[in-house]
N, C-alpha and C positions, 0 to 999 in steps of 0.2 A: 744642493749645497753639501759641501764635504763633512763627513763624520768627524766629531770630537768629542773625547771623553770629559771636557770641561763643561761646566754648567753656568749660566747666568743666573737662572731663577731656581733656587732650591725648591721652592715650593711646588714645582713641576714634579721634581723627582720623587720628592715626598709623597706626593699624591700616588705616582705610579708604583714606587715600590710598596706602597701600603695597599694599595687596591688590587694589585696584580701579584706581587711576590709574595705577600704577607697573608693578606686575609682574602682576597678575590679568588686566586689561582684562575684568572680568565685567560682564555686563548686569544691568538692573535685576530681571529675572526669576530671575536665579542668585543675588540676594542673599537668603539664607535666615537670616541670622544674627539679624535682626530683622525688622520689618515693612517694607513697601514704602514706607511714609510715611517711616519712618526713613532709608531710602536715599536718598529726594528731598530730605530736609532736609540730609543730610550733603552731598550732591552741590550743592545749592545754597549751602550755607556755603563749600564749597571754590571754587565759581565766583566768589563775590563777592571772594575774595582773588586767584584766578589764572585769572579768565575769559579774558583774552588767551593764556594759554599752554595752554588746553585744546582738545582736538578729539574728534571721534567717529567711529565708522563704523558701518554698519548692516549687520548680516548676518541668517542665519536665526534665530539666538538673540536677535535684538532689538538695541538701540542700545548701543553700547561707549563710555564715555568714557573718555579718557587724556590725559595730560599729553604736550603736544608742544614741546619747547623745544631751539633750537639753542644750546648753552651757549656758543659762541663769541660769539653775537651779543647777549648780555644783559650789562650791567655788574654786576648785583646778583642773587644766588641768590633767585627768587622764593619758595622754599619758606620761608624765613624768617618770611614773613606769617603763617603758621599759628601761631607761637610768640607772636606779638603781638596774638592775638586773644581774650584770656582775659576771661572774664567777671567781673563785680563787682557787688556788692550796694550798695545805697544807703548803707549804714554805711561800706563800704569807700572810697567816693569822697568822702564826707564828712570821716571821719577822716583820709584822705590829706592833705586841705589844712588842716585845722584844727590837727593835729599839727605839721605841719611849719610852719606860720605861728607857732604858739605858741613853737617851738624856735629861730626864725630868729635870735634875738640872740645864740645861742651859748651861753646859760646851760643847766644841768641842771635839770629839774624831775622831782618824784616823780609817780608814776602817779595817785595821788590828787589831786594839785594840778592835774594836767592834765586830769582828768575834772571838778573843779570849774570850771576855766577854760573848758573848753569849753561848760559850761552857762550861765556867766554872761557870758562875752564873746562868745558866737556864737548859741546856740540861743534866748536870750531875746528876740532881736531878730525872731523869726518867731512870727506869730500861730498858734500851734499847740501842741499838748502832745507833741511828739515829743521823746523822750528816748533816750539812749545808755548803758547801764547800765556801771558801773566795769569789769566782767570782760571786755566785750567791747573796752574801750579797752585794758586790760592785754593782751589777746592780741594787739592790733594792734600795740602797742609791742613785745612779745616777736618778732613776725612782722619788723616792720623792723629789729631787732636783727640777726636771723638772716640777713637779706639785705644788711645793711651799710649801711642808711640811718641807722640810730641806734647809739649806743653806750652801755652803761649803765655807772654808777659807783656805788660804795657809800659812803655817808656813815653811818659807824655801821652800824646795823642797816636802814637805809632805802636803797632802791635808787631811783636817779634816772636820768634819760634826757637826752641831748644830740644834736644833729645829728653825723653823722660829717663830719670835714674832709677835704677833697681840695686837694692843692697842685699836681696834675697839669694842666698847660696842655695839653689834647687837641688844640688848634689846631696844634701844632707836630709832632704824631703823626699827622696825617689820612692822610698817604700810606701810612704803616705800618699803620695801623688798616685802611685800605681794602684794602690787598692781604690782611692777616691774615683779614679776613672773608671772602674768597673762597678762599683757599688752605689754610686751616687747618681740620682736622675739627671744631672747636669756633668756627668763624667767625662764628656767630650771636651771640656776645658782642660781636665787633666790629661787627656790624649794629647792635646795640642802643646802641653807643657813637655810630656814625655818625647815628643818629636825633636827637642833641642838635643837629644842626646842620642848616641850610635845605638845603643841598647839599653832596653827598658826592662824591669825585672818582670819576669813571667812566672813567677812561682804561685800566684794566687789562684785559687781555683773555687767554684762556687757551685754549690748542689742546685740552689735555687737561684737563677739568674734571670733577669728579665730584659734582654737585649733590644728587642723590638721597640720600645718606648724612646731609645735614643732619637727617633726620627721627629720627635715632638720637643727637642731641646731648644730649638729658637723660640717657639711659643712660650715655654717655660721660662726662659730667660726674660723676655719682655715682662711676663706677669710678674715675676720676682721683682724686676726693677720698678714696675709701677707699685707695689707693695711698699718696696723699701723708700719711695718717694711720696707714698700716701696719694697716689693718683688714680683717677677713674680711668676706665679703658674702654674702648669701643671694640666689641667682640664680633667676629663673623663667623657663624656656626653652620657647618654643613648638617642638614637633616640626615640622621641614619637611614631613614627610608627613601630618601629620593636625593637629588643633587641641589636641592633648593638651598640657599643662603640666607640666614636670618641675622639680623644685626641686634646686637644688644649693648646697651650702656650700663656698666657695672662699677661696683666699687669692689675690687678684689680683697679677699679676706685672708684665704689659707689653700694651701696646696695638699689634697689627700692623696696618698699613695697606697694602694692595696698591696698587703703583705702576701696575698694567695695569688693574685695575677699581675701584680707589678704596675696595672692601670693607673693612671693619673686623672685627677679630677680638680677642677678649680671651683672652691667654694666663693660665693661672691653674692653681694647685695644687689638685686635688680632695681633700678629706679623706676622702671616700667611697671613691674608687677608688685613693687613695694614689699618684698620679700627676699629671703636669702634663697639662692639656687645653686645646683651642681651644673658643671659642664665637664663632659670628657675632653680631655687634650687632644685626643686623635681625631675628634669631631671638629676642632677648631681649625678653621682655614687660615684666618689672621687676626691679629692684635694690634691696636694702635693705643698709644699712650693719650691719655686725656688731661683735663686739668687737675691741678692739685685741689683735692677735697678739703674744703674748710671744715666740714662736720665729720672728719675721718673718724673720731672717737664715737660719734652717736652710732655711724653705720656698723663699725667693727664692734661696737656693744651688742648691735642687733644680732649679727651672727654668732657672737661668743655665746648669748642667751639661747638662740635657736639650737646650737651646737649641743647644749646639755641633753636634748632628748633625741640625738642622733645615734643610731647603732652602727651603720654603715654611711652610705651616700645617698639612700632612698629617703625621699620626703613623704612617700605614701601618695594615695590619690588625692586627699583633699586636704592635707596637712595636718589631719586630726591625728591624736595620740592613741596608741594601742596600749593597754594595760596588760602585762604578762606576769605570772607569777609560776615559779617551778621550785617544787618540793623536792630535795635532794636527800639521801639516806646516806651516810657516811659511816662505814664500819670502824671497829678499832683498828689502829696503825694505817688508817688512810687519811691522816691529816693532808697529805699532799692535794686531795680533792678540794677541801676547804681553801687552801692556799690558791688552787688555781681559780676558784670563784673569786675570791678576794682580788687577785691580780688581773682577771679578765672582765669583771662585771661592768667596767666602763662606768656609765651613769646610773648603774643600778645600785640596790641595796640588798643587805644580806642579813637575816634575822634567825637567831638561834631558836628552834622549838623546842628540842631538848639535846642531850648530849650526842645523839647521832642524827639529827635531823635539822635541816637548815632550809630557809625559804628564801629564794632569790626573786626579787621584784624589780620591774623596770617600766619607765614609761617612755616608748618610743614612738616615732612617726611611722615606721613600718616594721612590724614584728616578724613578719616573713623573712627578713633578712637575719634573723637570729636561729632560724631553723638548723643550718650546718653545724652552728656552735653547741646548740641545745642537743642534737644528736650525740655528740661526744660523751654526753653524760648517761646515754640508755645504759640500762642495768642498775642505774642508781636513782633513777628518777621515780619518785613516789606518786607524783600528780603533776600535772601541768595543766594550768587554766590560762585563757587569754580573752580579752573583751572582742578581739577578732576571731570569730568562730572557725574562719578559713584556716588559720594557723593550726589551731588544735586538731581540726578534721584533718588536715594535711599530715600531722605528725603521726596521729595514730593510724590513718590509712598506710603510711610507710611502713609502720610496725606489723601490720597485717599482712603486706606484701612480701616483707622481709621473712615473716615466719612461714609463708607459703613457699617460699624459694629454700631456705635453709633448713625448715624444719625444727625440731627440737621440743623440749617441754614446755608445757603451758606457762610456766612461771620462769622461763629463760631470759624473758625480758620483760621487765616492769612496765 
């Protein structure tokens, strides 16, 4: 079969790019999901979109191809190109222009009339017997209604279609759309809007930019649609340890995005386990919309209550709470330390012991998540206590290791 850069199934490309070019760095010899020819075809397809951003290294296992991108030096996310390489049939391209041309005057036409006009106004001009049946045209009209290009109206029992109207002048929103396309988890939508213009703004730069999670945009879009319509979802999740798929029926509540890594998580109520759970979006294989949840407020309330004791996205081993207390010394002129505690305490509390001493306390599901944040107060921590002994042991063991590496006076680190 001839090679084509167009794709019918984005999920296959998503798997390939993630497992081989982003996280896996696997060689051709390690590709055992399909034939070696499939590997070559997928690699060539990706190279046609992002050849300038790809590198390789050679080792004993063979040639490993991977993405090599300095996100600070590129104005636009190159991964968006993968979404814009969708394949199409002859009927797709023909009907796209014929239907939109027939409806360009703003009038509504029935599907039967559209089918007749396509045959009499367009196809008859060609010396061929090529025909398009009415059911194909009806399916295309329904597809275009679903994506917003057309809208349907009922005249009695008859359904008619007209082109959707937009009164938004995007030229006045170019800067906002350009920023959105690179800063938002669904920035690919902004990228599509920018494609309407010959040139897009390229003066935005980002020091911390997480372009890899663009591959999860379709999954994220369906989840947000479910949240907006208060629907449950069927989630198909790939185990990170193997290729097994697990199915979960959930009520989606929120999307969490890490400011440190850009990784995205779904926070949802599990009907099977009867408790809120987190799912990494890059582990989700597929999402299907379910029925509207009649008791959505109840399940959303469960999640909101549960989130009061979350620090990050870990629920611990057994969903039990860890109590942690950190006593911090603040010298004169260091009011910014107290301001930081107030700003970053999340669900914790702050108690003034005296003019220079404050105690931060919190009850969280997994206090080990707090260690990176706690370490930023080293030098001002007078005491650290936690009901989970592993947390305090880890913290003080790290201090001991740091002294051994860097030396210093005995009281250099409190």
